[in-house]
C-alpha positions in Angstrom: 0.0 0.0 0.0 1.3 3.4 -0.9 2.7 5.6 1.9 0.7 8.5 0.5 -2.7 6.8 0.0 -5.5 9.3 0.4 -7.9 9.2 3.3 -10.9 6.9 3.3 -13.2 9.9 2.9 -12.5 13.3 1.5 -12.2 15.9 4.3 -14.4 18.9 4.4 -14.0 22.2 6.2 -15.4 22.2 9.7 -17.8 24.8 10.8 -16.9 27.1 13.7 -19.4 25.2 15.9 -17.7 21.9 15.1 -14.2 23.4 15.6 -15.2 24.7 19.1 -16.8 21.4 20.0 -13.6 19.6 19.0 -11.4 22.1 20.8 -13.3 21.5 24.1 -11.6 18.2 24.4 -8.2 19.5 23.2 -8.4 22.4 25.7 -9.2 20.1 28.6 -6.3 17.8 27.6 -3.9 20.8 27.3 -4.9 22.1 30.7 -4.2 18.7 32.2 -0.7 18.6 30.7 0.2 22.0 32.0 -1.3 21.4 35.4 0.8 18.2 35.8 4.0 20.2 35.6 3.0 23.3 37.7 0.6 22.1 40.4 3.3 20.6 42.6 5.4 23.7 42.7 4.2 25.0 46.1 3.4 21.5 47.5 6.7 19.8 47.1 8.2 20.8 50.5 5.3 19.1 52.2 5.3 16.1 49.9 9.0 15.4 50.4 8.7 15.8 54.2 5.7 13.4 54.4 7.5 10.8 52.3 10.8 11.2 54.2 12.6 12.2 51.0 16.0 13.9 50.5 17.0 17.1 48.7 18.0 14.9 45.8 14.5 13.3 45.8 13.0 16.9 45.7 15.0 17.6 42.5 14.0 14.3 40.8 10.3 14.7 41.5 10.5 18.0 39.6 12.8 17.0 36.8 11.6 13.5 36.1 8.2 14.7 34.7 9.9 17.4 32.6 12.6 15.0 31.3 10.0 12.5 30.2 7.8 15.1 28.6 10.6 16.9 26.7 12.3 13.7 25.5 9.1 12.1 24.2 7.6 15.1 22.4 9.3 14.4 19.0 8.2 10.7 19.2 4.6 11.7 19.7 4.9 14.2 16.8 6.2 11.5 14.5 3.5 9.0 15.6 0.9 11.7 14.8 2.2 11.7 11.2 1.7 7.9 11.0 -1.3 6.9 13.1 -4.7 8.1 14.1 -4.3 11.4 16.0 -7.4 11.1 18.1 -6.4 7.6 19.5 -3.0 8.9 20.3 -4.5 11.9 22.2 -6.7 9.5 24.2 -3.7 7.2 24.9 -1.6 10.1 26.2 -4.5 11.2 28.4 -4.9 7.6 29.7 -1.2 7.6 30.6 -1.6 10.8 32.5 -4.5 9.3 34.5 -2.4 6.2 35.4 0.5 8.4 36.4 -1.7 10.7 38.5 -3.3 7.9 40.4 0.1 6.3 41.1 1.4 9.6 42.3 -1.6 10.3 44.5 -1.4 6.9 46.2 2.4 6.9 46.5 3.8 5.8 49.9 7.4 6.3 49.0 9.6 8.7 46.9 10.6 5.9 44.4 7.0 5.3 43.3 6.3 9.0 43.2 9.3 9.6 40.8 8.2 6.7 38.6 4.6 8.0 38.5 6.0 11.4 37.4 7.8 9.8 34.5 4.5 8.2 33.4 2.8 11.6 33.8 5.5 13.2 31.7 5.2 10.7 28.8 1.4 11.5 28.7 2.0 15.2 29.0 4.5 15.0 26.1 1.8 13.5 23.9 -0.7 16.2 25.0 1.7 19.0 24.4 2.6 17.9 20.9 -0.8 16.4 19.7 -3.1 19.2 20.7 -1.4 21.7 18.4 -1.0 19.1 15.7 -4.7 18.3 15.7 -5.6 22.0 15.6 -3.5 22.4 12.5 -5.2 19.3 11.0 -8.7 20.7 11.4 -8.3 24.5 11.2 -6.8 26.4 8.2 -3.8 28.7 9.2 -5.8 31.7 8.2 -8.5 30.8 10.7 -6.1 29.3 13.3 -5.1 32.6 14.9 -8.4 33.2 16.8 -8.4 29.6 18.1 -4.7 29.7 18.9 -5.4 32.6 21.2 -7.8 30.4 23.2 -5.1 27.8 23.6 -2.6 30.5 24.7 -5.1 31.5 27.3 -5.4 27.9 28.5 -1.6 27.6 28.7 -1.5 30.8 30.8 -4.2 29.6 33.1 -2.6 26.2 33.6 0.9 27.8 34.2 -0.2 30.3 36.8 -3.2 28.5 38.3 -1.2 25.3 38.9 1.0 26.7 41.8 -2.1 28.4 43.2 -4.2 25.2 43.2 -1.2 23.3 44.7 -0.9 25.9 47.5 -4.6 25.8 48.3 -4.5 22.0 48.5 -1.6 22.0 50.9 -3.1 24.8 53.0 -6.5 23.0 53.3 -6.3 20.4 56.1 -9.1 18.1 54.8 -7.5 17.9 51.3 -3.7 17.6 51.5 -1.0 17.2 48.8 -2.3 14.0 47.3 -5.1 16.0 45.7 -2.5 17.9 43.7 -2.3 14.7 41.6 -6.0 13.5 41.9 -7.4 16.9 40.7 -6.2 16.3 37.1 -7.9 12.9 36.8 -11.5 14.1 36.2 -10.2 16.7 33.7 -8.4 13.9 31.8 -11.4 11.6 31.8 -13.7 14.4 30.6 -11.2 15.2 27.8 -11.2 11.5 26.6 -15.0 11.5 26.4 -15.2 14.9 24.7 -12.6 13.9 22.1 -14.5 10.7 21.4 -17.7 12.6 20.8 -16.5 15.7 19.1 -13.3 15.1 17.2 -13.7 13.4 13.8 -10.5 12.9 11.8 -10.3 10.8 8.7 -8.1 7.8 8.9 -5.1 7.8 6.6 -3.7 4.4 5.9 0.0 4.4 5.3 2.8 1.9 5.3 4.8 2.7 8.4 8.3 1.9 9.4 9.1 3.0 13.0 12.6 4.2 13.5 13.2 2.5 16.8 17.0 3.1 16.8 16.6 6.8 16.1 13.9 7.1 18.8 16.2 5.4 21.4 19.2 7.6 20.5 17.2 10.8 20.6 15.5 10.0 24.0 18.8 8.7 25.5 20.9 11.7 24.2 18.4 14.3 25.3 17.9 12.7 28.7 21.6 12.7 29.4 21.9 16.4 28.7 18.7 17.2 30.6 19.9 15.2 33.6 23.1 17.1 33.5 21.5 20.5 33.4 19.0 19.4 36.1 21.6 18.2 38.6 24.7 20.2 37.8 25.3 22.9 40.5 23.3 20.9 43.0 24.3 17.2 43.1 27.7 17.9 41.6 29.8 20.8 40.3 29.4 22.2 36.8 33.1 21.4 36.2 33.3 17.7 37.4 33.7 14.2 36.0 29.9 13.8 36.1 29.5 16.8 33.8 32.0 15.5 31.3 30.5 12.0 31.4 26.9 13.2 30.9 27.6 15.8 28.3 30.0 13.5 26.4 27.5 10.7 26.4 24.6 13.0 25.3 26.6 14.6 22.5 27.8 11.2 21.2 24.2 9.8 21.3 22.7 12.8 19.5 25.4 12.7 16.8 24.6 9.1 16.2 20.9 10.0 16.1 21.6 12.6 13.4 23.4 10.0 11.3 20.6 7.5 11.7 17.9 10.0 11.0 19.6 11.1 7.8 19.4 7.5 6.4 16.1 5.9 7.5 13.0 6.2 5.4 10.7 7.3 8.3 12.9 9.4 10.7 11.5 10.6 14.0 12.7 14.1 13.3 13.0 14.6 9.5 16.2 16.6 9.1 14.9 18.0 5.8 12.4 20.3 7.7 15.4 22.3 8.9 16.1 23.3 5.3 12.9 25.4 5.7 14.1 28.8 6.8 10.9 29.5 8.7 11.1 26.2 10.7 14.7 26.8 11.6 14.2 30.3 12.8 11.0 29.6 14.7 12.8 26.6 16.4 15.7 28.9 17.4 13.2 31.5 18.7 11.2 28.8 20.6 14.4 27.6 22.3 15.3 31.1 23.4 11.7 31.9 24.6 11.9 28.7 26.7 15.1 29.8 28.3 14.0 33.4 28.9 10.3 32.8 29.9 10.4 29.6 31.9 13.9 30.0 33.3 13.0 33.4 34.7 9.4 33.1 35.8 9.7 29.7 37.5 11.4 31.4 40.5 8.8 34.1 40.9 6.8 31.9 43.3 9.9 31.4 45.5 10.5 35.2 45.4 6.9 35.9 46.5 7.1 33.5 49.4 10.7 34.1 50.7 11.5 37.7 49.7 8.0 39.1 50.1 6.9 36.7 52.9 3.6 35.5 51.3 1.8 32.2 51.8 1.7 29.6 49.0 -1.9 30.5 48.2 -1.2 34.2 48.0 2.0 33.6 46.0 -0.2 31.7 43.5 -2.6 34.7 43.3 0.2 37.2 42.8 1.0 35.7 39.4 -2.4 36.8 38.0 -1.2 39.9 36.2 1.1 37.9 34.0 -1.6 35.4 33.1 -4.1 38.2 32.3 -1.5 39.9 30.1 -0.9 36.6 28.3 -4.6 35.9 28.0 -5.6 39.3 26.6 -2.6 39.6 24.1 -2.9 36.1 22.7 -6.7 36.3 22.3 -6.7 39.8 20.7 -3.7 39.1 18.4 -5.3 35.8 17.3 -8.5 37.5 16.3 -6.7 40.3 14.4 -4.4 37.8 12.6 -7.5 35.8 11.5 -9.1 39.0 10.2 -6.1 40.5 8.4 -3.8 37.5 7.6 -0.8 39.5 8.8 1.2 37.9 11.6 4.9 38.9 11.6 4.3 42.3 13.2 2.9 40.5 16.3 6.0 38.2 16.5 8.2 41.3 16.5 6.1 43.2 19.0 5.9 40.1 21.2 9.7 39.7 21.3 10.3 43.4 21.9 7.7 43.5 24.8 9.0 40.3 26.3 12.5 41.6 26.3 11.3 44.8 28.0 9.3 42.9 30.6 12.3 40.8 31.6 14.4 44.0 31.7 11.9 45.6 34.0 11.7 42.6 36.3 15.5 42.8 36.6 15.0 45.9 38.7 12.9 44.3 41.5 14.1 43.8 45.1 12.6 42.8 48.5 11.0 46.3 48.7 9.3 46.4 45.3 5.6 47.3 45.7 3.0 44.9 44.3 1.6 47.5 42.0 4.9 48.0 40.2 5.6 44.3 40.2 2.1 43.6 38.7 2.9 46.1 35.8 6.2 44.4 35.1 4.6 40.9 35.1 1.8 42.1 32.8 4.3 43.5 30.3 6.1 40.1 30.2 2.8 38.2 29.9 1.7 40.4 26.9 5.0 39.8 25.1 4.9 36.0 25.6 1.2 35.9 24.5 2.0 37.7 21.3 5.1 35.6 20.5 4.8 32.0 21.7 1.7 30.6 19.9 2.3 32.6 16.7 5.7 31.0 16.3 3.9 27.7 15.9 1.4 29.2 13.5 4.2 30.5 11.3 5.9 27.1 11.2 2.7 25.1 10.5 1.8 27.5 7.7 5.1 26.8 5.9 5.4 23.0 5.9 3.7 20.3 3.9 0.7 18.7 5.7 2.6 15.4 5.9 5.2 17.1 8.1 2.8 19.1 10.4 3.4 16.7 13.3 7.1 16.7 13.0 7.4 20.5 12.7 5.0 21.2 15.6 6.6 18.7 17.9 10.1 20.1 17.1 9.0 23.6 18.2 7.5 22.2 21.4 10.5 20.1 22.0 13.0 22.9 21.8 10.8 25.2 23.9 10.7 22.6 26.6 14.4 22.0 26.2 15.1 25.7 26.6 12.9 25.8 29.7 14.7 22.9 31.3 18.1 24.3 30.6 17.1 27.8 31.7 15.6 26.6 34.9 18.6 24.5 35.8 21.3 27.1 34.9 19.4 30.1 36.4 18.6 28.0 39.5 22.4 27.5 40.0 22.9 31.2 39.6 20.2 31.9 42.1 21.7 29.6 44.7 25.2 31.1 44.3 24.0 34.7 44.4 21.8 34.0 47.5 24.8 32.4 49.3 27.1 35.3 48.4 24.5 38.0 49.5 23.8 36.3 52.8 27.5 35.8 53.5 28.2 39.4 52.6 25.4 40.8 54.8 26.4 38.6 57.8 30.0 39.8 57.5 28.9 43.4 57.4 26.5 43.0 60.4 28.7 40.7 62.4 26.0 38.1 62.8 26.5 34.3 63.0 24.7 32.1 60.5 21.3 31.0 61.8 19.8 27.5 61.5 18.0 26.9 58.3 19.9 29.6 56.4 22.6 27.4 55.2 24.1 27.8 51.8 22.4 24.7 50.3 19.0 24.8 52.1 15.9 26.8 51.3 15.2 28.7 54.5 12.1 28.3 56.7 11.3 32.0 57.1 9.0 31.4 60.1 11.8 30.1 62.2 14.3 32.9 61.5 14.9 35.8 63.9 13.9 39.2 62.5 17.4 40.4 61.6 18.3 37.2 59.8 14.9 37.2 58.0 15.6 40.7 56.6 19.0 39.5 55.3 17.5 36.4 53.6 14.6 38.5 52.1 17.1 40.9 50.6 19.3 38.1 49.3 16.4 36.5 47.4 15.2 39.8 46.1 18.7 40.7 44.7 19.2 37.1 43.3 15.8 37.0 41.6 16.4 40.3 39.9 19.7 39.0 38.6 17.9 36.0 37.1 15.8 38.2 35.0 18.8 40.3 34.0 20.5 37.1 32.7 17.3 36.0 30.9 16.9 39.3 29.1 19.6 38.8 26.4 18.0 35.5 25.4 14.8 37.3 24.7 16.7 39.8 22.7 18.2 37.0 20.6 14.7 35.6 20.0 13.9 39.1 18.6 16.8 38.8 16.2 15.6 35.3 15.0 12.1 36.6 14.5 13.3 39.6 12.4 14.7 37.2 9.8 11.4 35.2 9.4 9.8 35.9 6.1 6.1 36.6 6.3 4.1 34.4 4.0 0.3 34.4 3.3 -1.6 32.2 5.6 -3.1 29.1 3.9 -6.9 28.9 3.7 -7.2 25.1 3.8 -6.8 22.8 6.8 -4.2 20.2 7.4 -6.6 17.4 6.5 -7.5 19.1 3.2 -3.9 19.8 2.4 -3.0 16.2 3.1 -5.7 15.0 0.8 -4.5 17.4 -2.0 -0.8 16.2 -1.5 -1.9 12.6 -1.6 -4.0 13.2 -4.8 -1.0 15.0 -6.4 1.2 12.1 -5.6 -1.3 9.6 -7.0 -1.5 11.6 -10.3 2.3 11.8 -10.5 2.5 8.1 -10.0 -0.1 7.3 -12.6 1.6 9.7 -15.1 4.9 7.9 -14.6 3.4 4.5 -15.1 1.6 5.7 -18.3 4.9 7.0 -19.6 6.6 3.7 -19.0 3.7 1.7 -20.7 3.3 3.9 -23.8 4.9 2.3 -27.0 7.9 4.0 -28.5 7.1 6.4 -31.4 7.9 5.1 -34.9 11.1 6.2 -36.5 11.1 7.9 -39.9 
């Protein structure tokens, strides 16, 4: 059977009502994926204490889910180009449910870390497949206004996760286990909604799974992510562990490139990087991941330690950023769908994001919430204009048969950037906090207080007032420095965006384009066969 055989039935454009119905399941699934990574942020200290875990366990509960998600995104994207996308979405949601239940019932750290890996694999599928399915059913010209809704869901999940986790921990009759249980009903609802509302034609293809390439990619990426996650905490940046992990990762990824260049069905088709738009949007997504995730992940800690807020209040304080992202992504999406112009919003988003990070680099322990809210809103507006529209630009400029690969590559590099940024900036934070506390203690002549050690996150409630003021100031100064370090990455994302060429948005969906490409391939094949069978022309 031909690898480009047409769908069983010709796809037709979906109405707005049908698209919104289908998106209800996608949005529920996307919310679940984001919630999995953010809901434990404020609950982890209590979780690790209850399970008698160590500081190393604390790190692995965070990184295991992110590692599994980041490493498997390209695999899900490739599977989406080969198999039924709806079934894959439902499978990823089912994996998330299993992982959540295992996490909620965990009696030890080992099972909790394993459950987070299962959650991460499911979240990787949701992250990649939701945007792939959107591109399959919605033409790029109409995608903007729907993409804005997804941007809003992303924002809500990112900021609401820590808030929900904080509320669960602070509510005596719930507890931290509900941080994992709360996502289960959303996942089950999403599975049912997808079954009822999402109708995608089945495309029969001869498939050859590149198992070796998949293994090399996952192993190589995992080695590098484990290095960035643990370096500076479990071992020094310049150590034998660093050289072992980075060397192994680089060798495996070089081998993966060699394999991917030779197999007929590569997990990541290297040819897509010949497309200038895909390459530039990939670079920009990596930089956005470093700047946005690497900087903002420490805001909750700043709110709690430097400003002295509770976990619940710390979650609420992130609302200005989510509102900025919500408004900008929704409004820009509507305008893009109406006008067909999109590059100006990428440029504006990169400029505003850079400005927001620069403004946040001026905060300290005495910054008022009004000013802090303004700075966070500016950052949210920039990210809302930029992040989702990078995906739109890439999806608009690749063949329908490569939509899955192109979309998952962008998600993969954005997650990779976030992981690297979080790890590196976390090490910078720890070093700067230690230096500031040591400096202040030396100036004041105080002795170090319990809980304020260089490697521990201090319990502010147990510190005497003079020591608490020193720690608050240290975390304020260190957090501002993180945003200062993140700002150049946002500026580099602006440079990448400037070189993207604006192309008219297509008016046909991915399903329709795939059918057209399949039909064109069939006609070319028939024409070639006819040319071979036609008798030679008489001579003379």
